[in-house]
C-alpha positions as a printed NumPy array, in Angstrom:
array([[ 17.731,   8.859,  -7.067],
       [ 14.194,  10.113,  -8.338],
       [ 15.189,   8.981, -12.017],
       [ 15.933,   5.478, -10.57 ],
       [ 12.436,   5.306,  -8.777],
       [ 10.869,   6.43 , -12.056],
       [ 12.817,   4.064, -14.135],
       [ 11.458,   1.211, -11.975],
       [  7.941,   2.656, -12.531],
       [  8.25 ,   2.598, -16.191],
       [  9.225,  -0.967, -16.02 ],
       [  6.564,  -1.613, -13.59 ],
       [  3.93 ,  -0.315, -16.055],
       [  5.59 ,  -2.288, -18.909],
       [  5.135,  -5.388, -17.03 ],
       [  1.705,  -4.948, -15.739],
       [ -0.345,  -3.42 , -18.943],
       [-12.833,  -5.755, -27.484],
       [-12.53 ,  -8.722, -25.479],
       [-14.766,  -9.405, -22.439],
       [-13.179, -10.257, -19.072],
       [-14.99 , -12.873, -17.177],
       [-13.274, -13.368, -13.847],
       [-11.664, -11.545, -10.864],
       [ -7.962, -11.78 , -10.887],
       [ -5.325, -10.605,  -8.317],
       [ -1.819, -10.993,  -9.435],
       [  1.269, -10.039,  -7.288],
       [  4.885,  -9.559,  -8.788],
       [  8.041,  -8.811,  -6.946],
       [ 10.717,  -6.649,  -8.731],
       [ 14.517,  -6.928,  -7.874],
       [ 17.611,  -5.199,  -9.164],
       [ 21.377,  -5.767,  -8.98 ],
       [ 24.456,  -3.982, -10.613],
       [ 24.686,  -0.667, -12.318],
       [ 22.395,   2.084, -10.556],
       [ 21.177,  -0.444,  -8.131],
       [ 24.702,  -0.669,  -6.519],
       [ 24.719,   3.14 ,  -6.235],
       [ 21.121,   3.025,  -4.733],
       [ 22.367,   0.374,  -2.159],
       [ 25.25 ,   2.535,  -1.024],
       [ 22.827,   5.543,  -0.515],
       [ 20.455,   3.74 ,   1.684],
       [ 18.829,   0.827,  -0.029],
       [ 17.524,  -0.497,  -3.459],
       [ 13.855,  -0.189,  -4.139],
       [ 12.233,  -3.633,  -4.565],
       [  8.689,  -2.901,  -5.594],
       [  6.051,  -5.327,  -4.812],
       [  3.175,  -4.805,  -7.729],
       [ -0.26 ,  -5.849,  -6.923],
       [ -2.754,  -5.929,  -9.809],
       [ -6.307,  -6.407,  -9.33 ],
       [ -8.692,  -6.876, -12.316],
       [-12.72 ,  -6.803, -11.937],
       [-14.202,  -6.788, -15.508],
       [-13.211,  -3.403, -17.196],
       [-11.806,  -2.047, -14.093],
       [ -8.272,  -2.63 , -12.856],
       [ -6.223,  -1.484,  -9.898],
       [ -2.294,  -1.619,  -9.637],
       [ -0.617,  -0.705,  -6.326],
       [  3.079,  -0.427,  -6.33 ],
       [  5.049,  -0.715,  -2.923],
       [  8.439,   0.495,  -3.266],
       [  9.867,  -1.239,  -0.084],
       [ 12.764,   1.046,   0.477],
       [ 13.812,   3.44 ,   3.313],
       [ 14.552,   6.003,   0.718],
       [ 11.393,   5.446,  -1.255],
       [  8.647,   4.585,   1.275],
       [  5.002,   4.226,   0.508],
       [  2.611,   3.292,  -2.027],
       [  1.598,   4.477,  -5.409],
       [ -1.62 ,   3.346,  -6.974],
       [ -3.556,   3.636, -10.214],
       [ -7.266,   2.842, -10.782],
       [ -8.426,   2.454, -14.464],
       [-11.817,   1.876, -15.82 ],
       [-11.98 ,   0.834, -19.332],
       [-15.753,   1.57 , -19.783],
       [-15.494,   5.129, -18.771],
       [-11.946,   5.579, -20.189],
       [-10.947,   7.018, -16.617],
       [ -7.598,   6.979, -14.833],
       [ -7.241,   7.829, -11.187],
       [ -3.854,   8.181,  -9.846],
       [ -3.776,   8.077,  -6.045],
       [ -1.261,  10.199,  -3.691],
       [ -1.631,   8.328,  -0.448],
       [  0.775,  10.688,   1.221],
       [ -1.265,  13.856,   0.209],
       [ -4.575,  11.964,  -0.001],
       [ -5.355,  13.25 ,  -3.315],
       [ -6.919,  11.448,  -6.458],
       [ -5.998,  13.077,  -9.802],
       [ -8.695,  12.068, -12.428],
       [ -7.984,  12.074, -16.015],
       [ -9.973,  10.677, -19.016],
       [ -8.601,   8.8  , -22.179],
       [ -5.418,   9.763, -23.533],
       [ -5.615,  13.447, -22.035],
       [ -3.344,  13.987, -19.067],
       [ -3.842,  16.519, -16.357],
       [ -2.076,  19.691, -17.205],
       [  1.317,  19.9  , -15.393],
       [  2.567,  22.932, -13.316],
       [  5.822,  22.823, -15.626],
       [  6.749,  21.674, -19.183],
       [  7.012,  17.846, -18.943],
       [ 10.292,  16.237, -19.799],
       [  9.965,  14.072, -22.937],
       [ 11.345,  10.532, -22.898],
       [ 11.333,   8.814, -26.199],
       [ 10.989,   5.085, -26.313],
       [ 11.451,   2.629, -29.046],
       [ 10.732,  -1.317, -28.509],
       [  9.842,  -4.523, -29.861],
       [  8.378,  -7.949, -28.535],
       [  9.318, -11.089, -30.473],
       [  8.514, -14.687, -29.941],
       [ 11.381, -17.196, -29.761],
       [  9.379, -20.444, -29.749],
       [ 11.275, -21.526, -26.678],
       [  9.496, -23.042, -23.67 ],
       [ 10.117, -23.702, -20.176],
       [  7.962, -24.777, -16.82 ],
       [  8.221, -22.17 , -14.282],
       [  6.334, -22.832, -10.849],
       [  4.43 , -25.423, -12.522],
       [  3.177, -23.375, -15.485],
       [  4.29 , -24.046, -19.004],
       [  5.691, -20.623, -20.317],
       [  6.665, -19.468, -23.813],
       [  9.562, -17.035, -24.345],
       [  9.314, -13.54 , -25.929],
       [ 12.363, -11.391, -26.282],
       [ 12.146,  -7.728, -25.283],
       [ 14.249,  -4.876, -26.658],
       [ 13.805,  -1.053, -25.64 ],
       [ 15.74 ,   1.94 , -26.118],
       [ 15.115,   5.208, -24.025],
       [ 16.227,   8.43 , -25.119],
       [ 17.165,  10.553, -22.027],
       [ 18.194,  13.662, -23.781],
       [ 15.36 ,  15.985, -22.665],
       [ 15.815,  14.731, -18.99 ],
       [ 17.091,  17.188, -16.367],
       [ 16.157,  18.792, -13.039],
       [ 17.549,  18.917,  -9.513],
       [ 21.292,  19.517,  -9.568],
       [ 21.56 ,  18.263, -13.3  ],
       [ 22.115,  20.997, -15.813],
       [ 20.029,  21.253, -19.125],
       [ 21.364,  18.972, -21.774],
       [ 23.421,  17.088, -19.487],
       [ 21.746,  13.837, -20.688],
       [ 22.052,  14.911, -24.497],
       [ 22.839,  11.862, -26.745],
       [ 22.402,   9.388, -23.691],
       [ 20.152,   6.377, -24.529],
       [ 19.353,   3.631, -22.026],
       [ 18.891,   0.047, -23.761],
       [ 17.108,  -2.582, -22.201],
       [ 17.476,  -5.975, -23.613],
       [ 15.819,  -9.443, -22.17 ],
       [ 13.291, -12.079, -22.04 ],
       [  9.595, -12.531, -20.849],
       [  8.177, -15.78 , -19.97 ],
       [  4.423, -15.955, -20.596],
       [  1.829, -18.589, -19.437],
       [ -1.166, -19.024, -21.632],
       [ -2.887, -21.718, -19.158],
       [ -2.012, -19.959, -15.741],
       [ -5.139, -19.   , -13.461],
       [ -6.643, -15.805, -14.753],
       [ -4.248, -15.468, -17.793],
       [ -7.046, -15.101, -20.441],
       [ -8.737, -12.434, -18.278],
       [ -5.368, -10.652, -17.637],
       [ -4.57 , -10.565, -21.327],
       [ -8.165,  -9.322, -22.13 ],
       [ -7.718,  -6.6  , -19.56 ],
       [ -4.399,  -5.412, -21.328],
       [ -6.106,  -5.378, -24.553],
       [ -9.031,  -3.373, -23.331],
       [ -6.658,  -0.766, -21.337],
       [ -4.895,  -0.237, -24.75 ],
       [ -8.176,   0.005, -26.863],
       [ -9.232,   2.727, -24.222],
       [ -6.155,   4.652, -24.757],
       [ -5.653,   4.831, -21.038],
       [ -2.015,   4.056, -20.906],
       [ -1.396,   7.865, -22.049],
       [ -3.498,   9.324, -19.199],
       [ -1.75 ,   7.145, -16.506],
       [  1.796,   7.804, -17.634],
       [  1.099,  11.439, -18.278],
       [ -0.151,  12.012, -14.912],
       [  3.317,  11.016, -13.511],
       [  4.949,  14.23 , -14.991],
       [  6.892,  12.544, -18.015],
       [  5.726,  12.452, -21.709],
       [  6.669,   9.117, -23.131],
       [  6.294,   9.005, -26.986],
       [  6.406,   5.428, -28.12 ],
       [  5.11 ,   3.989, -24.994],
       [  1.773,   3.428, -26.444],
       [  3.108,   1.442, -29.229],
       [  5.257,  -0.596, -26.831],
       [  2.308,  -1.303, -24.563],
       [  0.216,  -2.431, -27.622],
       [  2.861,  -4.884, -28.566],
       [  2.938,  -6.273, -25.237],
       [ -0.888,  -6.403, -24.94 ],
       [ -0.837,  -8.634, -27.912],
       [  0.971, -11.336, -26.238],
       [ -1.41 , -14.079, -25.046],
       [ -1.25 , -14.916, -21.634],
       [  0.292, -13.77 , -18.083],
       [  4.015, -12.787, -17.858],
       [  5.373, -15.148, -15.099],
       [  8.958, -13.991, -15.36 ],
       [ 10.753, -10.956, -17.032],
       [ 14.313, -10.527, -17.027],
       [ 15.783,  -7.208, -18.49 ],
       [ 19.531,  -6.025, -18.627],
       [ 19.726,  -2.065, -18.746],
       [ 22.897,  -0.529, -20.123],
       [ 23.824,   2.924, -21.378],
       [ 24.986,   3.894, -24.76 ],
       [ 26.052,   7.34 , -26.027],
       [ 28.769,  10.056, -25.896],
       [ 29.714,  12.664, -23.264],
       [ 30.433,  12.799, -19.559],
       [ 27.166,  11.69 , -18.388],
       [ 27.199,   8.888, -20.666],
       [ 30.829,   7.731, -19.574],
       [ 29.863,   8.037, -16.039],
       [ 26.704,   5.846, -16.169],
       [ 28.738,   3.225, -18.128],
       [ 31.332,   3.231, -15.217],
       [ 28.655,   1.915, -12.946],
       [ 28.084,  -1.058, -15.264],
       [ 24.807,  -2.906, -16.508],
       [ 21.825,  -3.304, -14.338],
       [ 19.671,  -6.479, -14.294],
       [ 16.132,  -5.993, -13.315],
       [ 13.958,  -9.111, -12.693],
       [ 10.255,  -9.122, -12.227],
       [  8.431, -12.366, -10.955],
       [  4.911, -13.393, -10.292],
       [  4.717, -14.625,  -6.56 ],
       [  0.915, -15.481,  -6.596],
       [ -2.165, -15.449,  -8.591],
       [ -5.728, -15.662,  -7.155],
       [ -9.031, -15.566,  -8.786],
       [-11.004, -14.778,  -5.678],
       [-13.789, -12.21 ,  -5.797],
       [-12.627,  -8.374,  -5.444],
       [-14.625,  -6.079,  -3.508],
       [-15.894,  -2.902,  -5.514],
       [-14.426,  -0.682,  -2.9  ],
       [-10.851,  -1.437,  -4.473],
       [-11.726,   0.574,  -7.495],
       [-13.157,   3.641,  -5.71 ],
       [-11.44 ,   6.932,  -4.41 ],
       [-10.807,   6.341,  -0.749],
       [-12.967,   8.37 ,   1.707],
       [-11.33 ,  11.662,   2.685],
       [ -9.14 ,  11.908,  -0.34 ],
       [ -9.45 ,  15.334,  -2.452],
       [-10.296,  14.752,  -6.015],
       [ -8.528,  16.746,  -8.561],
       [ -9.831,  16.801, -12.309]])
């Protein structure tokens, strides 16, 4: 089940990740899932339905992920600063703030599992209006090699040859409130090489994620609706078992966009948290 949570976090990062940013922007997204692993999670206590709140102020950003599930309670927060090239991962349960700089992630206590990612973002030329916003469609294709994943009750090599394939579409609004500022922040994040630090701090090495993030940062505008279908390819017992669960559909949709001023305190380590460098 921890892999289920990690999968949603990777998607969340993909959906949320030079230019000058001019305004404060707060974007709230809701993620839902159905079929596949979501059915199994439902049987075991509830499907996480993350609410992702992204706040942008100049070169600084903060993303809060509320997992909204009895099995996965609590909040995960990441604060980024493009000027100082700093990433702060907040553990609200432990009241700790883990600080890293640039692409260098904090040294883990144990070797990090490596998950290789390949992907592409391609415009289709199709348009539609969503919640009053004119959106352009981009197709997304991503493959994640799970061969090195293990831990818990899973023996080493159990995921050998197993690949998770995600295909879907992303509808992007160029003229949404704060869309230009959102896109500029994504480019600034990528230019500062902050994605490697933020993902490395989660304990998973993700070769290829930087390339995927750059491709998504190049898309002009705000992703209003993203729909992805996840399936499994490969050979072996684990691949066969995962295929039997069927494909899973993950939908992330913007529920609100505001351009109100954001307090500077949102981008600081909360009082009483232990800072770990």
